[in-house]
ZAGUKOL-119808 format. One record per atom (N, C-alpha, C): residue number from 1; atom name; x, y, z. Coordinates in steps of 0.02 Angstrom, whole numbers. Each point is the difference from the previous one (the first is absolute). Layout:
<r firo="NUM" nuza="CA" px="X" py="Y" pz="Z"/>
...
//
This chain:
<r firo="1" nuza="N" px="-1370" py="-248" pz="-765"/>
<r firo="1" nuza="CA" px="33" py="13" pz="69"/>
<r firo="1" nuza="C" px="45" py="55" pz="-30"/>
<r firo="2" nuza="N" px="-10" py="62" pz="48"/>
<r firo="2" nuza="CA" px="23" py="68" pz="2"/>
<r firo="2" nuza="C" px="69" py="-4" pz="24"/>
<r firo="3" nuza="N" px="48" py="38" pz="-50"/>
<r firo="3" nuza="CA" px="68" py="-4" pz="19"/>
<r firo="3" nuza="C" px="17" py="48" pz="61"/>
<r firo="4" nuza="N" px="51" py="-15" pz="31"/>
<r firo="4" nuza="CA" px="15" py="39" pz="64"/>
<r firo="4" nuza="C" px="39" py="52" pz="-28"/>
<r firo="5" nuza="N" px="-1" py="61" pz="29"/>
<r firo="5" nuza="CA" px="25" py="49" pz="-23"/>
<r firo="5" nuza="C" px="55" py="25" pz="59"/>
<r firo="6" nuza="N" px="65" py="-16" pz="-3"/>
<r firo="6" nuza="CA" px="59" py="-1" pz="41"/>
<r firo="6" nuza="C" px="-14" py="65" pz="45"/>
<r firo="7" nuza="N" px="0" py="64" pz="-36"/>
<r firo="7" nuza="CA" px="0" py="64" pz="23"/>
<r firo="7" nuza="C" px="-56" py="4" pz="64"/>
<r firo="8" nuza="N" px="-63" py="-16" pz="-26"/>
<r firo="8" nuza="CA" px="-60" py="0" pz="45"/>
<r firo="8" nuza="C" px="-6" py="-42" pz="55"/>
<r firo="9" nuza="N" px="26" py="-73" pz="-14"/>
<r firo="9" nuza="CA" px="9" py="-42" pz="60"/>
<r firo="9" nuza="C" px="51" py="38" pz="49"/>
<r firo="10" nuza="N" px="62" py="15" pz="-20"/>
<r firo="10" nuza="CA" px="50" py="24" pz="17"/>
<r firo="10" nuza="C" px="-14" py="64" pz="62"/>
<r firo="11" nuza="N" px="-49" py="41" pz="-21"/>
<r firo="11" nuza="CA" px="-15" py="53" pz="36"/>
<r firo="11" nuza="C" px="-53" py="-43" pz="66"/>
<r firo="12" nuza="N" px="-28" py="-45" pz="-25"/>
<r firo="12" nuza="CA" px="-48" py="-24" pz="47"/>
<r firo="12" nuza="C" px="47" py="-26" pz="69"/>
<r firo="13" nuza="N" px="56" py="-38" pz="-25"/>
<r firo="13" nuza="CA" px="44" py="-43" pz="55"/>
<r firo="13" nuza="C" px="27" py="67" pz="27"/>
<r firo="14" nuza="N" px="19" py="55" pz="-22"/>
<r firo="14" nuza="CA" px="31" py="56" pz="38"/>
<r firo="14" nuza="C" px="-28" py="36" pz="39"/>
<r firo="15" nuza="N" px="-83" py="-2" pz="-3"/>
<r firo="15" nuza="CA" px="-52" py="31" pz="41"/>
<r firo="15" nuza="C" px="2" py="-46" pz="53"/>
<r firo="16" nuza="N" px="8" py="-67" pz="1"/>
<r firo="16" nuza="CA" px="-30" py="-54" pz="43"/>
<r firo="16" nuza="C" px="82" py="-16" pz="38"/>
<r firo="17" nuza="N" px="69" py="14" pz="-25"/>
<r firo="17" nuza="CA" px="54" py="-21" pz="30"/>
<r firo="17" nuza="C" px="45" py="58" pz="-18"/>
<r firo="18" nuza="N" px="-3" py="58" pz="34"/>
<r firo="18" nuza="CA" px="39" py="64" pz="-20"/>
<r firo="18" nuza="C" px="74" py="-11" pz="29"/>
<r firo="19" nuza="N" px="30" py="-55" pz="27"/>
<r firo="19" nuza="CA" px="73" py="-11" pz="33"/>
<r firo="19" nuza="C" px="54" py="12" pz="-62"/>
<r firo="20" nuza="N" px="-35" py="-38" pz="-60"/>
<r firo="20" nuza="CA" px="56" py="12" pz="-64"/>
<r firo="20" nuza="C" px="-25" py="46" pz="-51"/>
<r firo="21" nuza="N" px="51" py="38" pz="-21"/>
<r firo="21" nuza="CA" px="-20" py="42" pz="-62"/>
<r firo="21" nuza="C" px="-10" py="-34" pz="-60"/>
<r firo="22" nuza="N" px="-30" py="41" pz="-43"/>
<r firo="22" nuza="CA" px="-17" py="-38" pz="-74"/>
<r firo="22" nuza="C" px="57" py="-9" pz="-40"/>
<r firo="23" nuza="N" px="71" py="22" pz="10"/>
<r firo="23" nuza="CA" px="44" py="-1" pz="-48"/>
<r firo="23" nuza="C" px="29" py="-78" pz="39"/>
<r firo="24" nuza="N" px="-9" py="-24" pz="45"/>
<r firo="24" nuza="CA" px="2" py="-67" pz="25"/>
<r firo="24" nuza="C" px="-29" py="-58" pz="-30"/>
<r firo="25" nuza="N" px="-58" py="12" pz="-9"/>
<r firo="25" nuza="CA" px="-37" py="-46" pz="-44"/>
<r firo="25" nuza="C" px="28" py="11" pz="-67"/>
<r firo="26" nuza="N" px="12" py="43" pz="-31"/>
<r firo="26" nuza="CA" px="5" py="11" pz="-71"/>
<r firo="26" nuza="C" px="87" py="-45" pz="-8"/>
<r firo="27" nuza="N" px="37" py="19" pz="49"/>
<r firo="27" nuza="CA" px="63" py="-36" pz="-5"/>
<r firo="27" nuza="C" px="-9" py="-79" pz="-4"/>
<r firo="28" nuza="N" px="-44" py="-22" pz="54"/>
<r firo="28" nuza="CA" px="-13" py="-82" pz="11"/>
<r firo="28" nuza="C" px="-22" py="-15" pz="-61"/>
<r firo="29" nuza="N" px="-45" py="24" pz="-38"/>
<r firo="29" nuza="CA" px="-12" py="-28" pz="-49"/>
<r firo="29" nuza="C" px="54" py="5" pz="-65"/>
<r firo="30" nuza="N" px="36" py="37" pz="-2"/>
<r firo="30" nuza="CA" px="60" py="-1" pz="-40"/>
<r firo="30" nuza="C" px="55" py="-51" pz="13"/>
<r firo="31" nuza="N" px="6" py="7" pz="74"/>
<r firo="31" nuza="CA" px="42" py="-60" pz="20"/>
<r firo="31" nuza="C" px="-14" py="-76" pz="-7"/>
<r firo="32" nuza="N" px="-55" py="-6" pz="-1"/>
<r firo="32" nuza="CA" px="-43" py="-65" pz="-11"/>
<r firo="32" nuza="C" px="4" py="-14" pz="-69"/>
<r firo="33" nuza="N" px="-8" py="50" pz="-40"/>
<r firo="33" nuza="CA" px="16" py="-21" pz="-71"/>
<r firo="33" nuza="C" px="75" py="-29" pz="-20"/>
<r firo="34" nuza="N" px="42" py="47" pz="36"/>
<r firo="34" nuza="CA" px="65" py="-1" pz="10"/>
<r firo="34" nuza="C" px="28" py="-78" pz="12"/>
<r firo="35" nuza="N" px="-52" py="-20" pz="51"/>
<r firo="35" nuza="CA" px="30" py="-70" pz="30"/>
<r firo="35" nuza="C" px="-29" py="-45" pz="-40"/>
<r firo="36" nuza="N" px="-48" py="11" pz="-23"/>
<r firo="36" nuza="CA" px="-45" py="-53" pz="-51"/>
<r firo="36" nuza="C" px="49" py="-27" pz="-68"/>
<r firo="37" nuza="N" px="31" py="71" pz="-21"/>
<r firo="37" nuza="CA" px="54" py="-19" pz="-45"/>
<r firo="37" nuza="C" px="67" py="-25" pz="11"/>
<r firo="38" nuza="N" px="23" py="7" pz="78"/>
<r firo="38" nuza="CA" px="42" py="-34" pz="26"/>
<r firo="38" nuza="C" px="-2" py="-88" pz="-13"/>
<r firo="39" nuza="N" px="-63" py="-5" pz="41"/>
<r firo="39" nuza="CA" px="-16" py="-67" pz="12"/>
<r firo="39" nuza="C" px="-14" py="-45" pz="-69"/>
<r firo="40" nuza="N" px="-28" py="43" pz="-45"/>
<r firo="40" nuza="CA" px="-14" py="-24" pz="-84"/>
<r firo="40" nuza="C" px="57" py="-28" pz="-9"/>
<r firo="41" nuza="N" px="68" py="43" pz="-14"/>
<r firo="41" nuza="CA" px="54" py="-21" pz="-24"/>
<r firo="41" nuza="C" px="22" py="-56" pz="24"/>
<r firo="42" nuza="N" px="-2" py="-12" pz="71"/>
<r firo="42" nuza="CA" px="27" py="-68" pz="26"/>
<r firo="42" nuza="C" px="-53" py="-51" pz="-3"/>
<r firo="43" nuza="N" px="-56" py="6" pz="-30"/>
<r firo="43" nuza="CA" px="-44" py="-41" pz="-10"/>
<r firo="43" nuza="C" px="-12" py="-10" pz="-60"/>
<r firo="44" nuza="N" px="42" py="8" pz="-54"/>
<r firo="44" nuza="CA" px="-5" py="-13" pz="-73"/>
<r firo="44" nuza="C" px="-44" py="50" pz="-28"/>
<r firo="45" nuza="N" px="-25" py="59" pz="31"/>
<r firo="45" nuza="CA" px="-37" py="51" pz="-43"/>
<r firo="45" nuza="C" px="-79" py="-16" pz="31"/>
<r firo="46" nuza="N" px="-24" py="-44" pz="40"/>
<r firo="46" nuza="CA" px="-44" py="-4" pz="21"/>
<r firo="46" nuza="C" px="-17" py="40" pz="74"/>
<r firo="47" nuza="N" px="-65" py="28" pz="-18"/>
<r firo="47" nuza="CA" px="-18" py="42" pz="56"/>
<r firo="47" nuza="C" px="-43" py="-46" pz="62"/>
<r firo="48" nuza="N" px="24" py="12" pz="53"/>
<r firo="48" nuza="CA" px="-48" py="-29" pz="57"/>
<r firo="48" nuza="C" px="5" py="48" pz="53"/>
<r firo="49" nuza="N" px="-27" py="-20" pz="42"/>
<r firo="49" nuza="CA" px="-24" py="32" pz="68"/>
<r firo="49" nuza="C" px="72" py="-3" pz="43"/>
<r firo="50" nuza="N" px="11" py="62" pz="29"/>
<r firo="50" nuza="CA" px="54" py="2" pz="34"/>
<r firo="50" nuza="C" px="-16" py="-4" pz="80"/>
<r firo="51" nuza="N" px="45" py="-24" pz="25"/>
<r firo="51" nuza="CA" px="-2" py="-3" pz="89"/>
<r firo="51" nuza="C" px="25" py="71" pz="25"/>
<r firo="52" nuza="N" px="-20" py="3" pz="47"/>
<r firo="52" nuza="CA" px="8" py="54" pz="51"/>
<r firo="52" nuza="C" px="84" py="12" pz="1"/>
<r firo="53" nuza="N" px="26" py="-35" pz="9"/>
<r firo="53" nuza="CA" px="83" py="-6" pz="14"/>
<r firo="53" nuza="C" px="25" py="27" pz="-72"/>
<r firo="54" nuza="N" px="-35" py="-36" pz="-59"/>
<r firo="54" nuza="CA" px="40" py="22" pz="-66"/>
<r firo="54" nuza="C" px="-29" py="75" pz="-12"/>
<r firo="55" nuza="N" px="-53" py="26" pz="30"/>
<r firo="55" nuza="CA" px="-27" py="73" pz="-19"/>
<r firo="55" nuza="C" px="55" py="30" pz="35"/>
<r firo="56" nuza="N" px="8" py="-8" pz="68"/>
<r firo="56" nuza="CA" px="42" py="34" pz="43"/>
<r firo="56" nuza="C" px="64" py="17" pz="-30"/>
<r firo="57" nuza="N" px="31" py="-59" pz="-34"/>
<r firo="57" nuza="CA" px="71" py="18" pz="-21"/>
<r firo="57" nuza="C" px="-15" py="32" pz="-69"/>
<r firo="58" nuza="N" px="-46" py="-8" pz="-44"/>
<r firo="58" nuza="CA" px="-22" py="52" pz="-51"/>
<r firo="58" nuza="C" px="5" py="45" pz="14"/>
<r firo="59" nuza="N" px="-38" py="30" pz="53"/>
<r firo="59" nuza="CA" px="-14" py="67" pz="19"/>
<r firo="59" nuza="C" px="66" py="30" pz="28"/>
<r firo="60" nuza="N" px="53" py="-42" pz="26"/>
<r firo="60" nuza="CA" px="70" py="18" pz="16"/>
<r firo="60" nuza="C" px="34" py="16" pz="-60"/>
<r firo="61" nuza="N" px="5" py="-36" pz="-43"/>
<r firo="61" nuza="CA" px="37" py="16" pz="-72"/>
<r firo="61" nuza="C" px="-34" py="50" pz="-23"/>
<r firo="62" nuza="N" px="-57" py="1" pz="-2"/>
<r firo="62" nuza="CA" px="-32" py="65" pz="-65"/>
<r firo="62" nuza="C" px="4" py="63" pz="46"/>
<r firo="63" nuza="N" px="5" py="6" pz="62"/>
<r firo="63" nuza="CA" px="9" py="70" pz="40"/>
<r firo="63" nuza="C" px="67" py="25" pz="-2"/>
<r firo="64" nuza="N" px="53" py="-58" pz="5"/>
<r firo="64" nuza="CA" px="65" py="26" pz="-8"/>
<r firo="64" nuza="C" px="9" py="25" pz="-78"/>
<r firo="65" nuza="N" px="-41" py="-37" pz="-48"/>
<r firo="65" nuza="CA" px="23" py="33" pz="-72"/>
<r firo="65" nuza="C" px="-45" py="68" pz="12"/>
<r firo="66" nuza="N" px="-37" py="5" pz="18"/>
<r firo="66" nuza="CA" px="-65" py="66" pz="-8"/>
<r firo="66" nuza="C" px="40" py="62" pz="50"/>
<r firo="67" nuza="N" px="14" py="-29" pz="56"/>
<r firo="67" nuza="CA" px="15" py="77" pz="57"/>
<r firo="67" nuza="C" px="74" py="-7" pz="23"/>
<r firo="68" nuza="N" px="46" py="-61" pz="-10"/>
<r firo="68" nuza="CA" px="53" py="14" pz="24"/>
<r firo="68" nuza="C" px="16" py="3" pz="89"/>
<r firo="69" nuza="N" px="37" py="34" pz="10"/>
<r firo="69" nuza="CA" px="8" py="16" pz="66"/>
<r firo="69" nuza="C" px="-52" py="38" pz="36"/>
<r firo="70" nuza="N" px="-58" py="24" pz="-43"/>
<r firo="70" nuza="CA" px="-57" py="43" pz="27"/>
<r firo="70" nuza="C" px="-58" py="-47" pz="7"/>
<r firo="71" nuza="N" px="8" py="-65" pz="-2"/>
<r firo="71" nuza="CA" px="-52" py="-54" pz="8"/>
<r firo="71" nuza="C" px="-34" py="2" pz="64"/>
<r firo="72" nuza="N" px="43" py="0" pz="50"/>
<r firo="72" nuza="CA" px="-23" py="4" pz="84"/>
<r firo="72" nuza="C" px="-48" py="73" pz="7"/>
<r firo="73" nuza="N" px="35" py="60" pz="-33"/>
<r firo="73" nuza="CA" px="-42" py="49" pz="12"/>
<r firo="73" nuza="C" px="-63" py="12" pz="-38"/>
<r firo="74" nuza="N" px="-5" py="-37" pz="-68"/>
<r firo="74" nuza="CA" px="-46" py="-2" pz="-37"/>
<r firo="74" nuza="C" px="-59" py="-40" pz="46"/>
<r firo="75" nuza="N" px="30" py="-57" pz="10"/>
<r firo="75" nuza="CA" px="-57" py="-49" pz="36"/>
<r firo="75" nuza="C" px="-36" py="35" pz="63"/>
<r firo="76" nuza="N" px="45" py="28" pz="49"/>
<r firo="76" nuza="CA" px="-21" py="29" pz="47"/>
<r firo="76" nuza="C" px="-52" py="63" pz="-6"/>
<r firo="77" nuza="N" px="-4" py="37" pz="-52"/>
<r firo="77" nuza="CA" px="-41" py="45" pz="-30"/>
<r firo="77" nuza="C" px="-56" py="-30" pz="-25"/>
<r firo="78" nuza="N" px="-10" py="-63" pz="-6"/>
<r firo="78" nuza="CA" px="-48" py="-36" pz="-20"/>
<r firo="78" nuza="C" px="-41" py="-51" pz="45"/>
<r firo="79" nuza="N" px="37" py="14" pz="67"/>
<r firo="79" nuza="CA" px="-15" py="-22" pz="48"/>
<r firo="79" nuza="C" px="16" py="-75" pz="19"/>
<r firo="80" nuza="N" px="43" py="-22" pz="-46"/>
<r firo="80" nuza="CA" px="29" py="-65" pz="-14"/>
<r firo="80" nuza="C" px="73" py="-4" pz="53"/>
<r firo="81" nuza="N" px="-6" py="-46" pz="65"/>
<r firo="81" nuza="CA" px="67" py="-3" pz="37"/>
<r firo="81" nuza="C" px="24" py="-57" pz="12"/>
<r firo="82" nuza="N" px="-29" py="-64" pz="-27"/>
<r firo="82" nuza="CA" px="21" py="-69" pz="2"/>
<r firo="82" nuza="C" px="-28" py="-38" pz="-43"/>
<r firo="83" nuza="N" px="18" py="-50" pz="-11"/>
<r firo="83" nuza="CA" px="-35" py="-53" pz="-53"/>
<r firo="83" nuza="C" px="-73" py="-25" pz="15"/>
<r firo="84" nuza="N" px="-21" py="-8" pz="59"/>
<r firo="84" nuza="CA" px="-73" py="3" pz="10"/>
<r firo="84" nuza="C" px="-41" py="54" pz="-27"/>
<r firo="85" nuza="N" px="32" py="61" pz="0"/>
<r firo="85" nuza="CA" px="-61" py="42" pz="-39"/>
<r firo="85" nuza="C" px="-4" py="-18" pz="-74"/>
<r firo="86" nuza="N" px="35" py="-20" pz="-31"/>
<r firo="86" nuza="CA" px="-10" py="-38" pz="-66"/>
<r firo="86" nuza="C" px="-58" py="-38" pz="3"/>
<r firo="87" nuza="N" px="5" py="-36" pz="56"/>
<r firo="87" nuza="CA" px="-54" py="-52" pz="-2"/>
<r firo="87" nuza="C" px="-76" py="23" pz="16"/>
<r firo="88" nuza="N" px="1" py="57" pz="37"/>
<r firo="88" nuza="CA" px="-59" py="44" pz="3"/>
<r firo="88" nuza="C" px="-17" py="18" pz="-55"/>
<r firo="89" nuza="N" px="33" py="36" pz="-32"/>
<r firo="89" nuza="CA" px="-14" py="22" pz="-89"/>
<r firo="89" nuza="C" px="-25" py="-55" pz="-38"/>
<r firo="90" nuza="N" px="33" py="-51" pz="-1"/>
<r firo="90" nuza="CA" px="-21" py="-49" pz="-34"/>
<r firo="90" nuza="C" px="-63" py="-25" pz="20"/>
<r firo="91" nuza="N" px="-18" py="-24" pz="53"/>
<r firo="91" nuza="CA" px="-63" py="-19" pz="20"/>
<r firo="91" nuza="C" px="-50" py="48" pz="10"/>
<r firo="92" nuza="N" px="14" py="73" pz="-10"/>
<r firo="92" nuza="CA" px="-53" py="48" pz="-12"/>
<r firo="92" nuza="C" px="-17" py="-16" pz="-74"/>
<r firo="93" nuza="N" px="52" py="0" pz="-44"/>
<r firo="93" nuza="CA" px="-23" py="-16" pz="-63"/>
<r firo="93" nuza="C" px="-40" py="-60" pz="-12"/>
<r firo="94" nuza="N" px="26" py="-44" pz="35"/>
<r firo="94" nuza="CA" px="-50" py="-70" pz="-10"/>
<r firo="94" nuza="C" px="-58" py="7" pz="16"/>
<r firo="95" nuza="N" px="-17" py="32" pz="67"/>
<r firo="95" nuza="CA" px="-66" py="18" pz="16"/>
<r firo="95" nuza="C" px="-51" py="40" pz="-40"/>
<r firo="96" nuza="N" px="48" py="45" pz="-39"/>
<r firo="96" nuza="CA" px="-33" py="40" pz="-57"/>
<r firo="96" nuza="C" px="-2" py="-35" pz="-71"/>
<r firo="97" nuza="N" px="16" py="-63" pz="8"/>
<r firo="97" nuza="CA" px="-21" py="-34" pz="-73"/>
<r firo="97" nuza="C" px="46" py="31" pz="-56"/>
<r firo="98" nuza="N" px="59" py="36" pz="32"/>
<r firo="98" nuza="CA" px="51" py="13" pz="-40"/>
<r firo="98" nuza="C" px="60" py="-44" pz="-17"/>
<r firo="99" nuza="N" px="8" py="-47" pz="40"/>
<r firo="99" nuza="CA" px="50" py="-59" pz="-1"/>
<r firo="99" nuza="C" px="-38" py="-67" pz="10"/>
<r firo="100" nuza="N" px="27" py="-58" pz="-12"/>
<r firo="100" nuza="CA" px="-30" py="-51" pz="-2"/>
<r firo="100" nuza="C" px="46" py="-29" pz="71"/>
<r firo="101" nuza="N" px="-26" py="-65" pz="23"/>
<r firo="101" nuza="CA" px="43" py="-27" pz="67"/>
<r firo="101" nuza="C" px="-19" py="-80" pz="-30"/>
<r firo="102" nuza="N" px="52" py="-44" pz="33"/>
<r firo="102" nuza="CA" px="-4" py="-74" pz="13"/>
<r firo="102" nuza="C" px="-23" py="-9" pz="60"/>
<r firo="103" nuza="N" px="-29" py="-49" pz="15"/>
<r firo="103" nuza="CA" px="-6" py="-11" pz="92"/>
<r firo="103" nuza="C" px="43" py="-17" pz="43"/>
<r firo="104" nuza="N" px="69" py="3" pz="-41"/>
<r firo="104" nuza="CA" px="54" py="-1" pz="39"/>
<r firo="104" nuza="C" px="33" py="59" pz="30"/>
<r firo="105" nuza="N" px="-11" py="57" pz="-41"/>
<r firo="105" nuza="CA" px="17" py="67" pz="13"/>
<r firo="105" nuza="C" px="-21" py="48" pz="68"/>
<r firo="106" nuza="N" px="40" py="8" pz="38"/>
<r firo="106" nuza="CA" px="-24" py="41" pz="54"/>
<r firo="106" nuza="C" px="37" py="69" pz="16"/>
<r firo="107" nuza="N" px="-28" py="23" pz="43"/>
<r firo="107" nuza="CA" px="43" py="65" pz="18"/>
<r firo="107" nuza="C" px="61" py="-24" pz="48"/>
<r firo="108" nuza="N" px="3" py="-55" pz="13"/>
<r firo="108" nuza="CA" px="50" py="-13" pz="32"/>
<r firo="108" nuza="C" px="64" py="-19" pz="-40"/>
<r firo="109" nuza="N" px="-9" py="-6" pz="-68"/>
<r firo="109" nuza="CA" px="53" py="-17" pz="-55"/>
<r firo="109" nuza="C" px="55" py="64" pz="2"/>
<r firo="110" nuza="N" px="-41" py="52" pz="25"/>
<r firo="110" nuza="CA" px="48" py="72" pz="-6"/>
<r firo="110" nuza="C" px="22" py="12" pz="63"/>
<r firo="111" nuza="N" px="-11" py="-36" pz="54"/>
<r firo="111" nuza="CA" px="43" py="11" pz="64"/>
<r firo="111" nuza="C" px="66" py="-20" pz="6"/>
<r firo="112" nuza="N" px="42" py="42" pz="26"/>
<r firo="112" nuza="CA" px="74" py="-12" pz="1"/>
<r firo="112" nuza="C" px="40" py="31" pz="-65"/>
<r firo="113" nuza="N" px="-12" py="-52" pz="-57"/>
<r firo="113" nuza="CA" px="21" py="33" pz="-69"/>
<r firo="113" nuza="C" px="81" py="17" pz="4"/>
<r firo="114" nuza="N" px="20" py="70" pz="9"/>
<r firo="114" nuza="CA" px="67" py="16" pz="8"/>
<r firo="114" nuza="C" px="-3" py="71" pz="33"/>
<r firo="115" nuza="N" px="62" py="5" pz="20"/>
<r firo="115" nuza="CA" px="12" py="75" pz="40"/>
<r firo="115" nuza="C" px="10" py="54" pz="-54"/>
<r firo="116" nuza="N" px="-37" py="59" pz="-5"/>
<r firo="116" nuza="CA" px="7" py="47" pz="-34"/>
<r firo="116" nuza="C" px="68" py="28" pz="9"/>
<r firo="117" nuza="N" px="36" py="-5" pz="41"/>
<r firo="117" nuza="CA" px="44" py="39" pz="-6"/>
<r firo="117" nuza="C" px="63" py="-42" pz="-35"/>
<r firo="118" nuza="N" px="0" py="-60" pz="0"/>
<r firo="118" nuza="CA" px="47" py="-50" pz="-35"/>
<r firo="118" nuza="C" px="-22" py="-1" pz="-56"/>
<r firo="119" nuza="N" px="-61" py="4" pz="-30"/>
<r firo="119" nuza="CA" px="-23" py="-18" pz="-56"/>
<r firo="119" nuza="C" px="6" py="63" pz="-46"/>
<r firo="120" nuza="N" px="-10" py="70" pz="35"/>
<r firo="120" nuza="CA" px="2" py="45" pz="-39"/>
<r firo="120" nuza="C" px="50" py="61" pz="17"/>
<r firo="121" nuza="N" px="42" py="-10" pz="44"/>
<r firo="121" nuza="CA" px="50" py="55" pz="16"/>
<r firo="121" nuza="C" px="60" py="-40" pz="-1"/>
<r firo="122" nuza="N" px="9" py="-56" pz="15"/>
<r firo="122" nuza="CA" px="69" py="-35" pz="3"/>
<r firo="122" nuza="C" px="31" py="-15" pz="-80"/>
<r firo="123" nuza="N" px="-39" py="4" pz="-51"/>
<r firo="123" nuza="CA" px="27" py="-10" pz="-63"/>
<r firo="123" nuza="C" px="25" py="75" pz="-19"/>
<r firo="124" nuza="N" px="-1" py="56" pz="32"/>
<r firo="124" nuza="CA" px="27" py="54" pz="-18"/>
<r firo="124" nuza="C" px="49" py="30" pz="40"/>
<r firo="125" nuza="N" px="19" py="-35" pz="46"/>
<r firo="125" nuza="CA" px="42" py="19" pz="60"/>
<r firo="125" nuza="C" px="71" py="-21" pz="-38"/>
<r firo="126" nuza="N" px="56" py="38" pz="25"/>
<r firo="126" nuza="CA" px="66" py="-9" pz="-15"/>
<r firo="126" nuza="C" px="4" py="-60" pz="22"/>
<r firo="127" nuza="N" px="54" py="-46" pz="-31"/>
<r firo="127" nuza="CA" px="34" py="-66" pz="31"/>
<r firo="127" nuza="C" px="29" py="26" pz="71"/>
<r firo="128" nuza="N" px="-16" py="-61" pz="33"/>
<r firo="128" nuza="CA" px="28" py="17" pz="67"/>
<r firo="128" nuza="C" px="-38" py="21" pz="59"/>
<r firo="129" nuza="N" px="-69" py="28" pz="-48"/>
<r firo="129" nuza="CA" px="-27" py="42" pz="55"/>
<r firo="129" nuza="C" px="-52" py="-58" pz="28"/>
<r firo="130" nuza="N" px="-18" py="6" pz="61"/>
<r firo="130" nuza="CA" px="-54" py="-43" pz="29"/>
<r firo="130" nuza="C" px="-58" py="51" pz="20"/>
<r firo="131" nuza="N" px="-60" py="-29" pz="-11"/>
<r firo="131" nuza="CA" px="-65" py="33" pz="34"/>
<r firo="131" nuza="C" px="4" py="0" pz="70"/>
<r firo="132" nuza="N" px="-24" py="60" pz="28"/>
<r firo="132" nuza="CA" px="-1" py="10" pz="67"/>
<r firo="132" nuza="C" px="59" py="-2" pz="42"/>
<r firo="133" nuza="N" px="62" py="-9" pz="-26"/>
<r firo="133" nuza="CA" px="64" py="13" pz="29"/>
<r firo="133" nuza="C" px="42" py="58" pz="-21"/>
<r firo="134" nuza="N" px="34" py="28" pz="47"/>
<r firo="134" nuza="CA" px="50" py="51" pz="-12"/>
<r firo="134" nuza="C" px="69" py="-20" pz="-19"/>
<r firo="135" nuza="N" px="46" py="16" pz="-46"/>
<r firo="135" nuza="CA" px="53" py="-21" pz="2"/>
<r firo="135" nuza="C" px="43" py="34" pz="55"/>
<r firo="136" nuza="N" px="43" py="-29" pz="24"/>
<r firo="136" nuza="CA" px="53" py="32" pz="53"/>
<r firo="136" nuza="C" px="46" py="42" pz="-29"/>
<r firo="137" nuza="N" px="21" py="64" pz="23"/>
<r firo="137" nuza="CA" px="47" py="40" pz="-29"/>
<r firo="137" nuza="C" px="53" py="-50" pz="-1"/>
<r firo="138" nuza="N" px="51" py="20" pz="-49"/>
<r firo="138" nuza="CA" px="81" py="-42" pz="-1"/>
<r firo="138" nuza="C" px="22" py="30" pz="69"/>
<r firo="139" nuza="N" px="45" py="-41" pz="21"/>
<r firo="139" nuza="CA" px="53" py="30" pz="43"/>
<r firo="139" nuza="C" px="62" py="15" pz="-17"/>
<r firo="140" nuza="N" px="41" py="47" pz="5"/>
<r firo="140" nuza="CA" px="60" py="13" pz="-12"/>
<r firo="140" nuza="C" px="58" py="-9" pz="35"/>
//
């Protein structure tokens, strides 16, 4: 069996689906490794298949570590605007045999997920600041 060359297969994916940048796929691969390590720690060191929701949580944690308050900006540059975009990336990689799936895995696993503003901006806002609301000026 011939070994799959990640870079060559990634070029084929990008040619077929140009919605997302190359860096998005590279990040996803690193975030999956990060998530598998997290799950492994919780599972006595055993590696197992991660669910879509587990992967989304791992992506959130890894992105905050890597990019901090710039996460949304980086993701937008890569074409990622919501959790379902990660599902598209995952399934592009599955269809290209870069990732494996179980019969239970679907794109719907990535629907909803979390709100990017709450997940990636809120942790960096000053205490008391609410996303999307202006604080009223003090009355004297």
